[in-house]
N, C-alpha and C positions, 0 to 999 in steps of 0.2 A: 236783069240784075245791073245795078250801076257799077261800072268799072271802078269809081273812086273808092269802093269797098276794100279793095285790095291795095296792100302796101307793096306788093311786088308786080311790077307791069307784066311779067310773064305770066302771071296768073290772071291778070286782067285780059290779057289776050285770048288766054285759054277758055275764059268763063262762057263766052258766047258758043264756043264749040261744045262745051260740056252741055249747056242748055239746050243745044240743038240735037244732042245725042250723037255727035260725031265721034268716031274712034280715035283715041290718042295713040300717039307713036311711042316708039322707044325713046326718043329724044324728049318728048314730052314727059314721060315718066322721069327720066333723069332731071329735068327742070324741076319737077314737083320735089323730089327728093332734096335738091340743092337749094330750094327756096327756105327762107327763115321765116315766111309768112305763115306760121302754123294755123292761125285762125282762118286765112284765106284757103289754105289747102282743105281744112275741115269744112268749110262752108261749101266748097265745091263737091266734096263727097257727100255731104248732107243732101244737097240738091239730088244727086243721083239716088241715094238711099230712099228719100222721100217720094221720088217719082217711082220706084219700084215697089215700095212697100208702105207708103205713107207713114203712119205711127206704129205699124205693127211691129213688135219684136218677139221672135220666137224662141221657145224653149221647150225641152222634152224632160220625161221622167225616165231615166236611163241608169245603168250600172255597167261597170266595167269588169271583165273577167280576162286575166291574163294567164293563159294556161301554164306557161313555163317561162323562166327567166334565163335558161341556159341558151347561149348564142355565141356562134362563132365570129361574128361580124366585127367586133370590137371597135365600135364607133367612138370617137373620142369625146362626143358630146353626150354620151349616154352613161347615167349613173345607175342604171338598172340591170344591165347584163351580168352574167357570171359565167366563167369558163367551167368546163366540167372538172378541172382539177382544182377548182377553189371551193371554199366554204360559202354558204348562203344560197345555194342553188335549190330550186325546187321544180317540181312537174306535178300539177294537179291530177289526181285520178278521176275517173269518170264520176264517182260519187261526189267528190269535192266540186267539181264543175257543175253537178246538178244541184248541189246544195246552194251554190251562189246563185244559179238561174231561179232556184226556188224561192229564195229570199228577195230577189229582184222582183219576181212576180207578185209576192205577197205585199211588197211595198208599192205596187201600182205602176211598175215600170213597164214601158212599152217597147223598150230597146235593151238589148244585150250587147255591148261593144267588146268584141274579142279580138285582142292583138297580143302577140307574145314573141319570144325569142326565136331564133332559127337554130332549133335543136336537132343536131345531127343523130341522136339516140332515139328517135321516135319514128315508128312506121306511119305511113299516110292514114292508115286505118284509124290511128288516134285521134285525128282531126274530124274525119267523117263520122266515126263513131260519136264523138262528143256532139257534134251537131245534130245528128239523128236522135240521140237520146233526148237532148234539150228540145228539140222541136216536138218530139212524140208526146212529152209530158207537158209542154208549154206551147201549144201551135200558134197562139196569138202573139207570142214574144217575137219581135223583129230581130233577127240576128245579123247585126252589122260586123262582118267577120273578115279579118285577113287583109293586111295591106298589099300593095303591088309588090313589095319587097318579098313578102312571104309567099305570094303566089309564084313569084319567079324562082324562089328558093325550092318551092315544091315541085316545079316543073324540071328544074335540073337535077335535084337531089334524088327524086324518086323517077327520073326518066320518063316522064310523060310530056305531051304536047301541052301548050298553054291551054288550048280548048278543051282538052281532056281534064285538066286540072279544074278548070272553071266549071265545067258541067258536072263532075263528081261532087264538088263542093256545093254546088247548087241544088243538085239532087238530094244531098244530105241535108240541107236546111239553111245554106247562106242565102240571105235576102239582099244584101247590098254590102259594099266594101268601105271602109274608113279611108282616109286621105293621107295617113301617115308614110314615112319613108321617103318622101319626096325631098326633103332636106333643102339642098340647093342644087340646082341642075347643072350650073357651070362645072366643067370637068376638072380644071385644074384646082379650083376650090374644094369640090367634092372629094377628091383624092386625098386632100390634107385632112379631112374629118371622118371620112368613112370609106376608106381605100377598098375594103373587100365587099363593099355592098353593090347592089344593083345601081347600074349608072342612070343618068337622067333620061337618056333616050330610051332605054328598056322600061323604065318606070311609066313613060308616056305610052309607049307601044303596048304595054299590059293593060293600062288603063283603057286604051282603045278597044282591045279585045273584050274586056269585061263589059263595057258599053254595048258593044256588038251583040253580046249574049243577052242583052235585055235588062242588065243590072245597073243601078246607079252607084255612084262612089262619090267621095269627096276628094278635095286636094289641099295640100299644106305647103307651107314654106317656112323652114327654121331660119330665124334671122337673129343678128346680134352677136355672132361669133367672129370668124376671120374673113367673112365675104364682103364684097364691095356693093356700092349702091347699083353698079352696073349689073352684077351678078344678079342682084333682087329684081331688077326691071327686066333682065332677060329671062328670069324664072317666070315671071307673071306673063310675059309675052309668049312664051313656050306653051303656058298652060292655055292662054287664050286660042292659040293656034290648034291645040289638040282639042279644045272644046268646039272650035269650028268644025273639025273633021267628025268628032263622034258624039258630041252633046251630051254626054253623060254625067258631068259633074254637077253635083247640086249645090255645093257649098265650098267656099275657100276658107281656110282657117290659117292665118299667120301665127306661127308658134314662136314666142319669145324665148330665147335661149337662156336657160337657167344655169350658171357655171358651177356652183358647189357640187363636189362629189364627182366631178368628171375630170377627164384628162386635160380639159381647158379651164380648170378652175381659176387660172391666173387672169382670165379675162373679166372684164367688168359686166358684160351682158348688156342689153340695150336699156336705154333709159326710157322713162315715161314718154318723154317728147318723141323718140325714135318710134316707140310702139304705136302712138297716135298717128304719127306721119305715116307710118308703113300701113296701118288700117286704111287710111284715107286713100293712099296711092293705089293699094289693091282694089278698093271700090271703083276708083276712076278708071284703072287700066282694064279690069276684068268686066267688060261691058256685057259679055254673054254668059256670065255666071251670076245666077240670081242671088245667092245669099253670101253674105260674109259675116263670119262668126268672130265674136270677141270671146275668146276662150278664157273665161275667168280663172280657171285653174292655174294657167301660166301667167296671166296678166295681173291677177288679184282682183277681187270683186269690185273695188272702187275705181281702178283704171277702166276695168271693163265696161262700167256704167258710162264713163266719159267717152269711151270709144263708140257708144251708140250716137253720138253727135258727131263722129268721124267716119261715118259710112257702114258701121256694123249694124245688123238687123237680127242678130242672133246671139244668145249667150250660152250656147250648148245646153247643159240640163242640170239635173240634180246630182247626178254622178254619185249615187250612195254606195259608198264602200266597195270593197272586193277587188280594187284596181292597184296592185302594187307598182305598176309602172306609173300610173298617174300620180301616186303618191310620192314618186321620186323626183317630180319636178314642181310641186306645190311651191308658190313664191311667197306666200303669206305664212299664217300659222302652220306649221308643218303637220298639226293634227286636224286642221280645219279643211277635211278633205270632202265635205259634203255641203250641200246647200239645199234646204227644204222648198218644197214648191212655193210655200208662203214667202220664203226670203227672196226667191227669184223674182216672184211677182212684185214685190216691194221694190226691189232693185230697179226693175223696169219702170214701174209707176214713178219713183222718186226722180228718175232721169227724164220723166216727161213722155214716156210712150206707152203704148197699149200691150200689154202681155198676152200672147198667144200660145197656148199650149198645143204642140203639134206631135205628129208621129214622124219617124224617121223620114219619110218621103215627103214631109213639109205639108201633109194635108192637116187642116186646122182641126183640133179636137175640142178646143174651148177658148173663147176669146174673154178676157177678164176687163172690167170696166177700167178706164183710166183714172188716176187719183182725183 
């Protein structure tokens, strides 16, 4: 690559190391964030993206199930949770959960994404019975269930070891875990936004235990609230270090904070430029995590398309209905909480990439011709 492509000399210096596949440092991550050469940062991330995946861009057909929105954690960035003494709370019974799973199966979903609030009035059997019932009726439906925060809550609240929690859920039907709850690892910042929640070190520790049990997980970072760029790069480096140790992270998803309806509604949230830069820096720093997701629900479909040129190689999925949590942070049309398979395929093609339908474990199911 010619170094005169870059307006920022720091990126020109970094380009050779990126092309050689060298690991970038914390200081490199800060320099990337401080650079105003957005096209140059995107170009570097696109080199890595194409080296790993060429033009393939993944998606799946999935549905969300949020069993309960009662939660004691009181996270300031969340507009989904409800306290037990407030109106608007719900807990789906088993039949309601099965109905959502049945609809997902009928719509061709290969994955049910199950996350919810930390509800102190449910027995542990509520969760195992739910998994068992869904898996019994729909054995081919992959159950991506429970964040590290939920697993930590289960262990503490129900007085079980981490390993016992993981094994009981896996025996009931849990096939993998989503990446939520990571938020931002830096403790001073984390205490400002989710003081009652699992801390960063514990989130990473639980991820390692899930990986050692043979299950894959994802990882996330919530950005655009009160965190600094140093917090963001620290978060990426700590994820990278955990991946070196346990190797079970499949995908990283930068989550753009959406302020309306939260206790941080006075904040503007991230700009489109910030989101594209965060996508690119994530791709460049996380050399040992294969996939970077442009989560269209929080980015919006058009910006998610653009993010495919800034390091992302996944658009998540169709996310057909049934997800009250997901609906709470849609950034575009608040009723536009779905994308058909055909729409996803067209979004990818229009961006110049090749759509590949996958299962949850990134095994290709069907590749569609480019436009």
